[in-house]
C-alpha positions as YAML, in Angstrom:
chain: A
units: angstrom
residues:
- id: 1
  name: GLN
  ca: [61.15, 22.25, 27.78]
- id: 2
  name: VAL
  ca: [59.30, 19.12, 26.56]
- id: 3
  name: GLN
  ca: [56.68, 17.88, 29.03]
- id: 4
  name: LEU
  ca: [55.97, 14.31, 29.02]
- id: 5
  name: VAL
  ca: [52.41, 12.63, 29.92]
- id: 6
  name: ALA
  ca: [52.31, 9.02, 30.62]
- id: 7
  name: SER
  ca: [49.01, 6.86, 30.65]
- id: 8
  name: GLY
  ca: [48.01, 3.38, 30.38]
- id: 9
  name: GLY
  ca: [48.77, 2.05, 33.74]
- id: 10
  name: GLY
  ca: [46.37, -0.01, 35.82]
- id: 11
  name: LEU
  ca: [45.69, -3.38, 37.57]
- id: 12
  name: VAL
  ca: [46.01, -6.45, 35.70]
- id: 13
  name: GLN
  ca: [46.42, -10.29, 36.36]
- id: 14
  name: PRO
  ca: [49.46, -12.24, 36.06]
- id: 15
  name: GLY
  ca: [49.87, -13.16, 32.36]
- id: 16
  name: GLY
  ca: [47.93, -10.18, 31.16]
- id: 17
  name: SER
  ca: [48.88, -7.27, 28.95]
- id: 18
  name: LEU
  ca: [49.03, -3.56, 29.27]
- id: 19
  name: ARG
  ca: [50.16, -0.70, 26.86]
- id: 20
  name: LEU
  ca: [51.80, 2.35, 28.17]
- id: 21
  name: SER
  ca: [51.72, 5.44, 26.21]
- id: 22
  name: CYS
  ca: [53.90, 8.83, 26.69]
- id: 23
  name: ALA
  ca: [52.66, 11.84, 24.95]
- id: 24
  name: ALA
  ca: [55.35, 14.63, 24.44]
- id: 25
  name: SER
  ca: [54.59, 18.32, 24.11]
- id: 26
  name: GLY
  ca: [57.28, 18.62, 21.60]
- id: 27
  name: VAL
  ca: [59.10, 16.86, 18.73]
- id: 28
  name: ILE
  ca: [60.50, 13.72, 19.79]
- id: 29
  name: ALA
  ca: [61.88, 12.73, 16.48]
- id: 30
  name: SER
  ca: [65.21, 14.26, 16.84]
- id: 31
  name: ALA
  ca: [65.53, 12.93, 20.55]
- id: 32
  name: ALA
  ca: [68.82, 10.78, 20.85]
- id: 33
  name: PHE
  ca: [67.07, 8.74, 23.38]
- id: 34
  name: MET
  ca: [63.70, 8.04, 24.97]
- id: 35
  name: GLY
  ca: [63.05, 5.42, 27.41]
- id: 36
  name: TRP
  ca: [61.01, 3.75, 30.04]
- id: 37
  name: TYR
  ca: [62.02, 3.33, 33.77]
- id: 38
  name: ARG
  ca: [60.24, 1.86, 36.57]
- id: 39
  name: GLN
  ca: [60.62, 2.10, 40.35]
- id: 40
  name: ALA
  ca: [59.07, -0.63, 42.80]
- id: 41
  name: PRO
  ca: [58.60, 0.33, 46.39]
- id: 42
  name: GLY
  ca: [62.02, 0.43, 48.36]
- id: 43
  name: LYS
  ca: [63.95, -0.11, 45.07]
- id: 44
  name: GLN
  ca: [65.80, 2.02, 42.84]
- id: 45
  name: ARG
  ca: [64.57, 3.51, 39.60]
- id: 46
  name: GLU
  ca: [65.71, 1.26, 36.86]
- id: 47
  name: LEU
  ca: [65.74, 1.43, 32.93]
- id: 48
  name: VAL
  ca: [63.38, -0.83, 31.49]
- id: 49
  name: ALA
  ca: [63.54, -0.20, 27.81]
- id: 50
  name: GLY
  ca: [65.09, 2.44, 25.53]
- id: 51
  name: ILE
  ca: [64.77, 3.54, 22.01]
- id: 52
  name: THR
  ca: [67.20, 5.78, 19.94]
- id: 53
  name: SER
  ca: [66.30, 8.32, 17.31]
- id: 54
  name: GLY
  ca: [67.28, 5.75, 15.02]
- id: 55
  name: GLY
  ca: [64.97, 3.19, 16.39]
- id: 56
  name: ARG
  ca: [67.58, 0.98, 18.01]
- id: 57
  name: THR
  ca: [66.13, -0.61, 20.99]
- id: 58
  name: ASN
  ca: [67.40, -2.04, 24.34]
- id: 59
  name: TYR
  ca: [66.01, -3.95, 27.33]
- id: 60
  name: ALA
  ca: [66.52, -4.95, 30.64]
- id: 61
  name: ASP
  ca: [67.14, -8.61, 30.99]
- id: 62
  name: SER
  ca: [64.19, -9.00, 33.11]
- id: 63
  name: VAL
  ca: [61.67, -7.91, 30.40]
- id: 64
  name: LYS
  ca: [63.24, -9.14, 27.10]
- id: 65
  name: GLY
  ca: [61.09, -11.11, 25.04]
- id: 66
  name: ARG
  ca: [57.86, -9.78, 27.02]
- id: 67
  name: PHE
  ca: [58.05, -5.85, 26.65]
- id: 68
  name: THR
  ca: [58.33, -3.94, 23.25]
- id: 69
  name: ILE
  ca: [59.08, -0.09, 23.12]
- id: 70
  name: SER
  ca: [58.28, 2.00, 20.10]
- id: 71
  name: LYS
  ca: [57.40, 5.20, 18.87]
- id: 72
  name: ASP
  ca: [55.43, 7.45, 16.63]
- id: 73
  name: ASN
  ca: [57.11, 10.46, 15.60]
- id: 74
  name: ALA
  ca: [54.01, 11.91, 13.89]
- id: 75
  name: LYS
  ca: [52.20, 11.64, 17.13]
- id: 76
  name: ASN
  ca: [55.34, 12.56, 19.43]
- id: 77
  name: THR
  ca: [54.32, 9.55, 21.45]
- id: 78
  name: VAL
  ca: [56.44, 6.43, 22.73]
- id: 79
  name: TYR
  ca: [54.86, 3.37, 23.78]
- id: 80
  name: LEU
  ca: [55.48, 0.48, 25.90]
- id: 81
  name: GLU
  ca: [53.67, -2.88, 25.26]
- id: 82
  name: MET
  ca: [53.87, -5.11, 28.17]
- id: 83
  name: ASN
  ca: [52.88, -8.88, 27.89]
- id: 84
  name: SER
  ca: [52.97, -11.81, 30.05]
- id: 85
  name: LEU
  ca: [53.21, -9.55, 33.11]
- id: 86
  name: ILE
  ca: [54.30, -11.08, 36.41]
- id: 87
  name: PRO
  ca: [53.88, -9.61, 40.00]
- id: 88
  name: GLU
  ca: [57.49, -8.49, 39.88]
- id: 89
  name: ASP
  ca: [56.55, -5.94, 37.04]
- id: 90
  name: THR
  ca: [54.67, -4.06, 39.69]
- id: 91
  name: ALA
  ca: [55.99, -0.50, 39.84]
- id: 92
  name: VAL
  ca: [55.64, 3.02, 38.99]
- id: 93
  name: TYR
  ca: [56.51, 3.54, 35.20]
- id: 94
  name: TYR
  ca: [58.19, 6.61, 34.09]
- id: 95
  name: CYS
  ca: [58.76, 7.92, 30.55]
- id: 96
  name: TYR
  ca: [61.93, 9.86, 29.83]
- id: 97
  name: ILE
  ca: [63.56, 12.02, 27.20]
- id: 98
  name: PRO
  ca: [66.68, 14.02, 28.12]
- id: 99
  name: ASN
  ca: [66.04, 16.84, 30.54]
- id: 100
  name: ALA
  ca: [62.51, 15.74, 31.17]
- id: 101
  name: TRP
  ca: [60.52, 12.88, 32.95]
- id: 102
  name: GLY
  ca: [56.73, 11.95, 32.76]
- id: 103
  name: GLN
  ca: [54.72, 11.81, 35.98]
- id: 104
  name: GLY
  ca: [54.59, 8.18, 36.38]
- id: 105
  name: THR
  ca: [51.86, 5.52, 35.90]
- id: 106
  name: GLN
  ca: [51.18, 2.79, 38.31]
- id: 107
  name: VAL
  ca: [51.20, -0.77, 37.08]
- id: 108
  name: THR
  ca: [50.05, -3.45, 39.33]
- id: 109
  name: VAL
  ca: [50.24, -7.23, 38.53]
- id: 110
  name: SER
  ca: [48.18, -9.17, 40.93]
- id: 111
  name: SER
  ca: [45.43, -11.93, 41.20]
...
């Protein structure tokens, strides 16, 4: 089973940027889908961004134009570039591949 290790979270001021990384222990090139989800306190986990094996992407309306998902098949890594961060983006971010979740990385947007 593929294992995922997420990193790159932290504390950032509103308007700032972060780049999350998710390194997989196995090959991701054939994965039909990979995604980033987030869960804020008291809220359900939600899909933030997804990418298919063919590179097709989709985003939650709340992050469109600010977040970009990408992947590097050679490095078995998926990324989430987050720009123009707002306090509402504060959450634990999880990467996902079918049948596996990363451990989560905390993103806090606060002045």
